[in-house]
C-alpha atoms as an extended CHARMM CRD file, in Angstrom:
* protein
*
       114  EXT
         1         1  LYS       CA             69.7120000000      -72.7230000000      -66.5750000000  PROA      1               0.0000000000
         2         2  SER       CA             73.1460000000      -72.6070000000      -64.9530000000  PROA      2               0.0000000000
         3         3  MET       CA             71.7330000000      -70.5580000000      -62.0570000000  PROA      3               0.0000000000
         4         4  ILE       CA             69.1910000000      -73.2930000000      -61.2740000000  PROA      4               0.0000000000
         5         5  VAL       CA             71.9960000000      -75.8990000000      -61.2240000000  PROA      5               0.0000000000
         6         6  LEU       CA             74.0360000000      -73.6980000000      -58.9030000000  PROA      6               0.0000000000
         7         7  LYS       CA             71.1440000000      -73.2730000000      -56.4840000000  PROA      7               0.0000000000
         8         8  ARG       CA             70.4660000000      -76.9990000000      -56.4640000000  PROA      8               0.0000000000
         9         9  ARG       CA             74.1870000000      -77.7410000000      -55.7740000000  PROA      9               0.0000000000
        10        10  TRP       CA             74.2100000000      -75.1260000000      -53.0210000000  PROA      10              0.0000000000
        11        11  LYS       CA             71.2540000000      -76.7780000000      -51.3340000000  PROA      11              0.0000000000
        12        12  ASP       CA             72.9300000000      -80.2100000000      -51.6160000000  PROA      12              0.0000000000
        13        13  LEU       CA             76.0980000000      -78.7700000000      -50.0380000000  PROA      13              0.0000000000
        14        14  GLN       CA             74.0840000000      -77.2370000000      -47.1420000000  PROA      14              0.0000000000
        15        15  LYS       CA             72.2770000000      -80.5670000000      -46.6250000000  PROA      15              0.0000000000
        16        16  ASP       CA             75.5780000000      -82.4600000000      -46.5690000000  PROA      16              0.0000000000
        17        17  LYS       CA             77.0210000000      -79.9600000000      -44.1010000000  PROA      17              0.0000000000
        18        18  ILE       CA             74.0710000000      -80.4230000000      -41.7360000000  PROA      18              0.0000000000
        19        19  LEU       CA             74.3650000000      -84.2220000000      -41.9810000000  PROA      19              0.0000000000
        20        20  SER       CA             78.0930000000      -84.0310000000      -41.2980000000  PROA      20              0.0000000000
        21        21  TYR       CA             77.4310000000      -81.9980000000      -38.1360000000  PROA      21              0.0000000000
        22        22  LEU       CA             74.9660000000      -84.6890000000      -37.0440000000  PROA      22              0.0000000000
        23        23  GLY       CA             77.5160000000      -87.3880000000      -37.7600000000  PROA      23              0.0000000000
        24        24  PHE       CA             80.2130000000      -85.5010000000      -35.8550000000  PROA      24              0.0000000000
        25        25  ALA       CA             77.8740000000      -85.1290000000      -32.8440000000  PROA      25              0.0000000000
        26        26  THR       CA             77.1740000000      -88.8420000000      -32.9600000000  PROA      26              0.0000000000
        27        27  ARG       CA             80.8400000000      -89.8010000000      -33.0380000000  PROA      27              0.0000000000
        28        28  ALA       CA             81.4670000000      -87.3980000000      -30.1370000000  PROA      28              0.0000000000
        29        29  ARG       CA             78.6190000000      -89.1680000000      -28.2290000000  PROA      29              0.0000000000
        30        30  LYS       CA             76.7210000000      -85.8880000000      -28.0850000000  PROA      30              0.0000000000
        31        31  ALA       CA             73.7060000000      -86.9980000000      -30.0780000000  PROA      31              0.0000000000
        32        32  VAL       CA             70.9440000000      -89.4970000000      -29.4600000000  PROA      32              0.0000000000
        33        33  SER       CA             68.6220000000      -90.9940000000      -32.0850000000  PROA      33              0.0000000000
        34        34  GLY       CA             65.3540000000      -92.8470000000      -32.0360000000  PROA      34              0.0000000000
        35        35  GLU       CA             62.0360000000      -91.7430000000      -30.6930000000  PROA      35              0.0000000000
        36        36  PHE       CA             62.3910000000      -93.0800000000      -27.1330000000  PROA      36              0.0000000000
        37        37  SER       CA             65.9780000000      -91.7800000000      -26.6160000000  PROA      37              0.0000000000
        38        38  VAL       CA             65.1900000000      -88.3310000000      -28.0490000000  PROA      38              0.0000000000
        39        39  GLU       CA             62.0710000000      -88.0730000000      -25.8400000000  PROA      39              0.0000000000
        40        40  LYS       CA             64.1380000000      -88.9630000000      -22.7970000000  PROA      40              0.0000000000
        41        41  SER       CA             66.8120000000      -86.4440000000      -23.7380000000  PROA      41              0.0000000000
        42        42  ILE       CA             64.1710000000      -83.7090000000      -24.1230000000  PROA      42              0.0000000000
        43        43  LYS       CA             62.5390000000      -84.4930000000      -20.7720000000  PROA      43              0.0000000000
        44        44  GLN       CA             65.9320000000      -84.4930000000      -18.9900000000  PROA      44              0.0000000000
        45        45  ARG       CA             66.6500000000      -81.1200000000      -20.6910000000  PROA      45              0.0000000000
        46        46  LYS       CA             69.8530000000      -82.4280000000      -22.2270000000  PROA      46              0.0000000000
        47        47  ALA       CA             68.7130000000      -81.8400000000      -25.8280000000  PROA      47              0.0000000000
        48        48  LYS       CA             69.8770000000      -78.5230000000      -27.3380000000  PROA      48              0.0000000000
        49        49  LEU       CA             68.4690000000      -79.2350000000      -30.8100000000  PROA      49              0.0000000000
        50        50  VAL       CA             65.9250000000      -81.7290000000      -32.0500000000  PROA      50              0.0000000000
        51        51  ILE       CA             65.6180000000      -82.8530000000      -35.6600000000  PROA      51              0.0000000000
        52        52  VAL       CA             62.6960000000      -84.8330000000      -36.9240000000  PROA      52              0.0000000000
        53        53  SER       CA             62.5110000000      -86.3790000000      -40.3560000000  PROA      53              0.0000000000
        54        54  GLU       CA             60.1760000000      -84.8060000000      -42.9320000000  PROA      54              0.0000000000
        55        55  GLU       CA             58.7450000000      -88.3140000000      -43.3420000000  PROA      55              0.0000000000
        56        56  ALA       CA             57.5210000000      -88.4900000000      -39.6970000000  PROA      56              0.0000000000
        57        57  SER       CA             53.8630000000      -89.0800000000      -39.0690000000  PROA      57              0.0000000000
        58        58  GLN       CA             51.5810000000      -86.2320000000      -37.9220000000  PROA      58              0.0000000000
        59        59  ASN       CA             51.3630000000      -87.8500000000      -34.4740000000  PROA      59              0.0000000000
        60        60  THR       CA             55.1500000000      -87.9360000000      -34.1030000000  PROA      60              0.0000000000
        61        61  ARG       CA             55.4710000000      -84.3760000000      -35.4000000000  PROA      61              0.0000000000
        62        62  LYS       CA             52.8980000000      -83.0670000000      -32.9510000000  PROA      62              0.0000000000
        63        63  LYS       CA             54.4150000000      -84.9540000000      -30.0150000000  PROA      63              0.0000000000
        64        64  PHE       CA             57.9210000000      -83.5130000000      -30.5930000000  PROA      64              0.0000000000
        65        65  THR       CA             56.5600000000      -80.0380000000      -31.4690000000  PROA      65              0.0000000000
        66        66  ASP       CA             54.6150000000      -79.8700000000      -28.1710000000  PROA      66              0.0000000000
        67        67  MET       CA             57.5690000000      -81.1970000000      -26.0910000000  PROA      67              0.0000000000
        68        68  CYS       CA             60.0810000000      -78.7680000000      -27.6920000000  PROA      68              0.0000000000
        69        69  GLU       CA             57.8310000000      -75.7130000000      -27.5350000000  PROA      69              0.0000000000
        70        70  PHE       CA             57.1170000000      -76.3410000000      -23.8540000000  PROA      70              0.0000000000
        71        71  ARG       CA             60.8560000000      -76.6750000000      -23.0050000000  PROA      71              0.0000000000
        72        72  LYS       CA             61.9190000000      -74.0160000000      -25.5650000000  PROA      72              0.0000000000
        73        73  ILE       CA             64.2010000000      -76.4070000000      -27.5130000000  PROA      73              0.0000000000
        74        74  PRO       CA             64.7710000000      -75.6170000000      -31.2200000000  PROA      74              0.0000000000
        75        75  LEU       CA             63.0340000000      -78.1540000000      -33.4590000000  PROA      75              0.0000000000
        76        76  TYR       CA             63.5960000000      -78.6060000000      -37.2060000000  PROA      76              0.0000000000
        77        77  PHE       CA             62.0000000000      -80.9550000000      -39.7230000000  PROA      77              0.0000000000
        78        78  PHE       CA             64.8070000000      -82.0730000000      -42.0480000000  PROA      78              0.0000000000
        79        79  GLY       CA             65.7720000000      -84.8410000000      -44.3890000000  PROA      79              0.0000000000
        80        80  THR       CA             64.5260000000      -88.3590000000      -44.7420000000  PROA      80              0.0000000000
        81        81  GLY       CA             64.6850000000      -91.1080000000      -42.1570000000  PROA      81              0.0000000000
        82        82  GLU       CA             67.3240000000      -92.8480000000      -44.2540000000  PROA      82              0.0000000000
        83        83  GLU       CA             69.5330000000      -89.7170000000      -44.3770000000  PROA      83              0.0000000000
        84        84  LEU       CA             69.2580000000      -89.1390000000      -40.6150000000  PROA      84              0.0000000000
        85        85  GLY       CA             70.0550000000      -92.8050000000      -40.0070000000  PROA      85              0.0000000000
        86        86  ARG       CA             73.0790000000      -92.7230000000      -42.2990000000  PROA      86              0.0000000000
        87        87  ALA       CA             74.3780000000      -89.5820000000      -40.4920000000  PROA      87              0.0000000000
        88        88  CYS       CA             74.3300000000      -91.3780000000      -37.1940000000  PROA      88              0.0000000000
        89        89  GLY       CA             75.5280000000      -94.7540000000      -38.4300000000  PROA      89              0.0000000000
        90        90  LYS       CA             72.1920000000      -96.5390000000      -38.1280000000  PROA      90              0.0000000000
        91        91  ASP       CA             69.7210000000      -97.8680000000      -40.7200000000  PROA      91              0.0000000000
        92        92  PHE       CA             66.7470000000      -95.5980000000      -40.3100000000  PROA      92              0.0000000000
        93        93  ARG       CA             65.9870000000      -92.8220000000      -37.8210000000  PROA      93              0.0000000000
        94        94  ILE       CA             62.9610000000      -90.5350000000      -37.6250000000  PROA      94              0.0000000000
        95        95  SER       CA             64.3270000000      -88.2640000000      -34.8490000000  PROA      95              0.0000000000
        96        96  MET       CA             67.6740000000      -87.0970000000      -33.4820000000  PROA      96              0.0000000000
        97        97  ALA       CA             68.6920000000      -84.8140000000      -30.6480000000  PROA      97              0.0000000000
        98        98  VAL       CA             72.0330000000      -83.0130000000      -30.3490000000  PROA      98              0.0000000000
        99        99  GLU       CA             73.1810000000      -82.5530000000      -26.7330000000  PROA      99              0.0000000000
       100       100  ASP       CA             76.1790000000      -80.3290000000      -27.3190000000  PROA      100             0.0000000000
       101       101  GLU       CA             75.6140000000      -76.5500000000      -27.3020000000  PROA      101             0.0000000000
       102       102  GLY       CA             78.2140000000      -75.7330000000      -29.9740000000  PROA      102             0.0000000000
       103       103  LEU       CA             77.3080000000      -78.4280000000      -32.4410000000  PROA      103             0.0000000000
       104       104  ALA       CA             73.6100000000      -77.7240000000      -31.9160000000  PROA      104             0.0000000000
       105       105  GLY       CA             74.2430000000      -74.0080000000      -32.6910000000  PROA      105             0.0000000000
       106       106  ALA       CA             76.2450000000      -74.7750000000      -35.8260000000  PROA      106             0.0000000000
       107       107  ALA       CA             73.6370000000      -77.1740000000      -37.1170000000  PROA      107             0.0000000000
       108       108  ALA       CA             70.7460000000      -74.7930000000      -36.2480000000  PROA      108             0.0000000000
       109       109  ARG       CA             72.4340000000      -71.9860000000      -38.2000000000  PROA      109             0.0000000000
       110       110  GLU       CA             72.6840000000      -74.1960000000      -41.2780000000  PROA      110             0.0000000000
       111       111  LEU       CA             69.1190000000      -75.4890000000      -40.8360000000  PROA      111             0.0000000000
       112       112  SER       CA             67.7170000000      -71.9880000000      -40.5370000000  PROA      112             0.0000000000
       113       113  GLN       CA             69.2340000000      -71.1140000000      -43.9570000000  PROA      113             0.0000000000
       114       114  GLN       CA             67.3940000000      -73.9890000000      -45.6510000000  PROA      114             0.0000000000
């Protein structure tokens, strides 16, 4: 029973770490959020990492998957819209893009362990 609790706490810690990386990127002005801004960042090849909420519609998922695969940008489906919004200081966000290489790499390492 204690092992299950430890695993759950570990996942919560990893999730908090990822969200704090996203918040740090936002405060450093190296992240954009919102569907239009993320799409623009991807098309301008500024985005180094794209995160889409697990709550996103199939249409939104497909759109970002196709754009990121074509431009070889890492894409992860993570968290809720509310969590992503809280990480960047907004109410609700379905998508975010990190434009800094170092922060994107750190967040991607944590996301790949999820």
